[in-house]
N, C-alpha and C positions, 0 to 999 in steps of 0.2 A: 503491499499500499503505498502512494508516496503520500508527501508531508502536505500538499491540499486535503487529500481526503483525509485524511488524520484530523487537519485543523477541523473540519466541516462535523467530522463525527466527534469533536471534543465538546465541538461550541453545541453540536443538539442534544447531546449528555448532559449538557449543564441548561437545557432550556433557553437558549440565548440565543435570540435574533440579529441578524448580520448587522443592524443598526442599534442594540444595543453593546453590540463585544466593541463596535468603532468606537463608540463613546468614552467605555472604559479604556480602550488601546489609544486614543484620542490620533484616530486615521478615519478615515473616510468609510463611507459604506461597501462605497465601489472598489475599496484599496482589499477587505474583507471577501469581497468576492472573486478579486481578482487572485488572492492567495489560494482560494477553496477551488478554484478551476485549474488550477497552476498554469498561470501565466506570468505571475512573478513570483517571488520568495519574500518573506519577513526579513529585515533585518536582524542579524543578533542576539540586537539588544530588546528588539520586540520580540524573538521567540523566546527569551530568559525571562520575558513578563509573564507570556504567554504558558509556559512552561510551571509557575507559578501558578499563575489565575487556576490552572486547569488541576494541579498539585500533581502533576507528570512530569520525571527524569527527563531533560531535553535529549538525552538518546533515545528516548521511546519514541520522541516525536520524529527527530531525523534517523530512527532506523530503518534501514530497506531503499533507504532514499538515496544513491551514492551520488546524484548529479548535485541534491542539494547539500551533502555532505561537504562533495570538492569546491561547492561554491563558497559555502562557507569559511571551508578552508582558507581557500584564497583571498575573502575579505578579509580574513583575518590576519595572513600574513600583507597584503597591502596595507592595514591598520596598521598593523608592529610597522613596518616600511617607514608609514608618515609621521608614526611618534616616533623614531629615532630623528626622521630628517628636520621634526620640527624642536625636537632637542638641541641637534649642530646647529637649526638655523638658531634658536632662541639663546643657544653659546653664543653665536658668532655677532648675535645682534649684543649681548651683554660686552663683549670684549671692543668690539667697536662703540657703544656709547662710552663706555668706559676710555677709552683712547681719546673719544672726542672731548670728555669733560677734561680730562689732564689736559690736553693741549690748548682749549679755552682755559684753564687754570692757568698754565702756564705763559700763554698769552699775556693774560690779564696781569699776571706777575710783572713781567718784563716791559711793561710800559707804565708798572707806577713810579712816578716820581719824585724824588725826597726832596728836601726842602733846598737846594741846590739845584733842580731843576734837573736832575741826572739820573737817568732810568736805562735800564739793560740792556735793551732796545735800541740805544743811540749805536750801541756796537755791535749786534747781532744783526745778523744778515749786511753786511758792511764790507767793504774792502778799504786800505789805507797804504798810504805811501809815504817811505820814508821824506821828512821835510828837510832834518839836521839832524848829524849826529856828531860826538866828541871821538868815536869809535873811527880812527885813522883806516884802520882796515878796512870797514865796511863802504862798500861804494854805494849800493841800494840792498831795500830792503822793504818787505811789503805784508801785510799783515790782513787775512782773511779770515772773516764768523759766520759761519753760517748757525744754524739754530743746534747742532749738535757737536762742531766741532772748531779748533781754529789752527788753521796754518798760515805757518811763518818764510817765506821765500826771502833768501839770503845771497849776496851775491858780494865777492870780497874782492880788492885788489890782489894785484898778483904780486907774489913773495919773493919769485926765482925772475931768471930773465924769460920773454917771451917763449915758448917753444918753436919747436922746428920739423919735430916730425910726430908721430902718434907714441913713440915710447917714450921722449921728450913730457907730452903733455899728460903719462899717464904719472911720469915722476913726479911732477908737479902737484897732480890731485894726491897723491899719497902723501908728497909734503904739506900741502894744504892740512891735510883730517888729521896728521899726528900734532899739528895746533892745535885744532879744533875750528879752523879755518876754510871748510869744504865749499864749493857753493850748493845750493842746494832747500829744495821744499821741506820742509818735518810740517806733519801733521799732529795733532792730539785731540783723543777723542773726551767726550764726555763734560762739554763744555758748558759751566757755569759760571755767568756777571753776574756779580752784585755791585750795588754802589755804598757807599761811606763817605758822606759830607762830599770834595770835589774829587774826589777818585772812585774808579772804578775797577774792581778785583776782579780778575780772572783767574781764574784755574779750571785744569785738564789732569787727562792722567798723564800725569810724568811733566806738566808745566803749570806756572804760576806766577804770575806779574801785576804789578800795582799801574795804571796810569790816573795821569793826572790829566783833568779837563783844561787847557790851555784856550781855547775857544771852542764853539758849535761843530766847529770841522776839524779841530786840531789838538791833539792829546800827544801829552810826555809819557815815556816807562821811567822805572826807577832808576836806569841808568842816562837819563837823559838825553836819549835819544825822541826827537818830534815824527808824528804822522801824520798827515793831513788826510782826511776823506776824498775817495775817487769815486767811490762808488757806494750806492744805497743796494746794494748788493755781493753774494759772495763770489770770490772767484778761483775756486778752487783747481777746476779742471784747466783754466788757463795757466795758471800757476804751474800745473803739470807738466805740461806743453812744453813752456820756457823751461824746464828742468829737462824734458826731452830732447832740446834746443841744445841746449849747453852742451850735456853728456854725447 
């Protein structure tokens, strides 16, 4: 006996009309009729409600109706897949929301001015070029700040006579590296910028430096080297390419 016939039999045993049963299950009378003639099947949650109403184990309702069992099994699998997908999507939504809130909070903090009018965003997402230095060997220097790191690009004057060939060039680089004056760019991650009075306190993994604001577009580090702003954006990639050109 298929599920439709069993549902009709159980309904008649309880002396219920299709309309009365439809009101109990909160479905239309036409839906009840469709179940009983086998055009459609009740959903699993409705079948559970029917088994409780008729005090009949769900297995008895489904017994001998292999197609119904197959359909329900497939629906359960789909429901489980949807549940798993919903869990994953909910998790991703939470992560995205958390990251967005963190970004908003970080942006809010970076734009908070102190009593001297300084704020971390004055440096973040900007590029600065050396304007003056008392270090005789330093010929050029640039600072590039993005939201996560600071890149420092330095170029030094030659310590020995101009090279003639590739071998002498390598010897020059080796000599400069020994005294810590090798040309190049160094990037420091985990950037944080704090403001204290008229100072920017810049720290990253392996780097720390204080910059005094001279003007709105000029800063001076603790070594007396002055930098002026040249861009309201970082120049990490450009500095890397400059380094490649030197090498």
